[in-house]
C-alpha positions, 0 to 999 in steps of 0.5 A: 340193288345196283344198276348199270348203263353205258357210256364211252371213252375216247382213246385217240380217235376210237371209242371204247365202251364204258360201263357205269355202275351205281350202287348205294348202301345205308349210312352216312352220306358219301358220293364216290367215283372209282375206276381211274377217274381224272380230276374232271370226272371227280369234280362231276359230283358237284355238277351232278348234285347241283343239276339234279337239285335245280331240276326239282329232283332229289340230289345225293346229299338229301339221302343218308346213303353211301353212293358209289359209282364204278366206271369199268373197265377200271384200268382205263383212265377216264377223262373229261366231262362226258360221264356227267350225264350217264352218272346222273342218270344212273343215280336217278335210276338207282334211287327210283326217280326214273325207270327204263331199260338200260341194255340198248342205250348209251349216254354222253354229255356234260352237265351245267349247274342248272341241268343244261347239257353241254356238248362233248368231244368224240360223239361220232366215234361213240355213235359208230361204236354203238352201232357196231355193238348193236345198241339201238339208242344214243342220248347226247347233247343237242349240239352234237346230234349233227355228227352222230346222225351221220351213222345209220341204224341207230336212233340219235336223241339230242337232249338239252336239259336233264329234265327233258331226258327224264321225261323222255325216259319216263314216257311223259314227253317222248323225243323224236330221233334226229335224222341225218340231213344230207348237205347241199352241194358246196360252191367255191367261194372265190372260184379258185382266186388264190390259184388263178391270180398267181402270175407265171409259174406254169411249171409249178402250177402243172405240178400242183395239178398232178399232186392234187389229182393223185394225192402226191407229196411235193417239195418246192425249192426256190428263192424268197419271193418266188411264190412258193407259199402262195402256190402251196396255199393255192393247192387247196383250191385244186383239191376235190371235196371229200368223198363220203367215206373220207369225210367220215374219217376226217370228221372222226378225228376233228370230233375227238378233238372238239373241232367240229364246230357243230357241223354234221360232216366236214366237206373241205379237205383240211389244210394245216400249216404248223410253225417250224418251232412245232415239237415232235409230239405236236406234229405226230401226236402224243401227250400223257394220254396220246391225242392226234397231232398235226399229221392226223389233223391233216388226214385226207388233206394238206400238211404244209411245212414252210421253210422245211429245213428250219424244222428240227431234224427229229421232227422231219424224221418223224414223218417218214413212217406216216408218209410211207404207211399212212398211219402213225403209232404213238406209244406212251406209258399210258398206252399206245394208239394208232392214228390215221395220217394219209396226208399230202405233204407240201414242203417249201424251202430256199436253195441256201440260207440266204436264198439266192444260190443259183439265181442269175440276178442275185448274189449268194453270200453263203459258203459252200459248207453252209449250203451243204449243211443247210441241205443236209437238214433234209435227209435222203430217206425223207426226200426219197418219200417226196414224189414231186420235187420242183424248182420255183424260179423268181418271176420279175415284175416286168414279166406280163402274165394275164390272170387265169380265167375262171373258165380255164380254172374250172377246166383244170378242176374238172380234169382233176375230178375226172382223174380222182373218179377214175381212181375211185373206180379202180380202187373200189373194193379196197381202202385206197382212194388215190394213186399215192396210196398204192403199195408195192403189193399191188403196184404191178396190177394198177400201174401197167406200163407199155413196153417202151415206157418200162424200158425208159423207166428202167434206163432212168433208174439205172443211170440215176442210181435210183432206189426201188422206192423212187422207182415205185414213186415214178410209176405212181406219178406216171399212173396219175399223169395217165389218168389226167389224160384218161389213158388206161395204159401208161405211155412213154411220155407219161413216164418221161414227165414223171421222171422230170417231176421226181428227179431234181438235179438242182436240188440234190446236187451241190452245184447248178 
């Protein structure tokens, strides 16, 4: 009689329930797996046979039976070694070597030849799926229990060998479910040293503070050696730790890619800095079976693109949808997936190919056409989606600036954390976490301007011929600046500062 038990397949970052059916008939020995398995799943037959034999159980080759394994639904391609464990348990169940109720259990794990169970990808998504479907128990490798235990209302059992699992299922030596351990408070290792030791650049530092407080995108333009890369990397020091819902979102993505490294929950925001030779599929996600790219790995964190105009135009243009929507839909012949991509874009660029255009102490050797061509690599629609656009001038070696004190840096971080707390309270009943995520549907509700502030903004929009998107960007920037000052209403000075951060005449113009 055939038996059935459950496993899970990872599609993008989401899990889908897979039914593992095992049946056998008398005849010459055969062990076949059907249901669109890839090479790794097909090769599991040898791993399973060796693991079962090594643990003193009867392997498939010892029986004169034709064994067939069906992985349903059959139209979904099954990838990876996570099906080793459910197939092995299903075979042992069908041959009567173990007996238990399969209806409320799910299994994932890779088997080694000696029966040890190795970690697999996507366990957090599988645990979330199990909870949503009402399954009560999940059996996974011991190394994966940290991430799976985050999900409540489901018993998580970590198993290290197939013998240990069989003894538990048979009631010989029951295992204890793993409980989630709340991580202790994280402490900054260097007290913001990367940010504090940058001398000068006070305007850029303030812009970074606004960007960190509201999750706003920022573009820095300046000559080589002005500190743009240092400033971008130092932004990570200002970003607050992930909240619990944000941490689950980020951990799911990294779990699906096998990048969790044994930790239970990610607390630090991701910082990704792909090279300018990165392809579009690597940036937005893709492959034969689509997987997350750099923008999804930057979710709730920072995506730093150094030398922005050096990136291929089509790669930069692929950022337009995720910058606006916070998600990316990747369609391939094998299927379509929807991936989260709510990241803070940090771009750095030179004003011209040689980098000295507009510098009073250096000569630019670029022709006007070269300068225009260089700047045209970044399209207007993409620039329109970047909230903060600032110039970063080159500091001289003779300029004397004292490093920022730890006390002052902590005050800045507390100010940012307070602004983030205001936003979390404001967006409590929505899926929004920062001001940058406010959409046109609710911008009037959450970005209320004083009459004088509204007049100032409309005047700027009319005089600069700004788009409605730029109008909304300025309102959201004003909202963040007001939050930093704990102001409920947006005042004229908040709008004036937001306009100065958004509109960069030197960057957009062809002259100084």
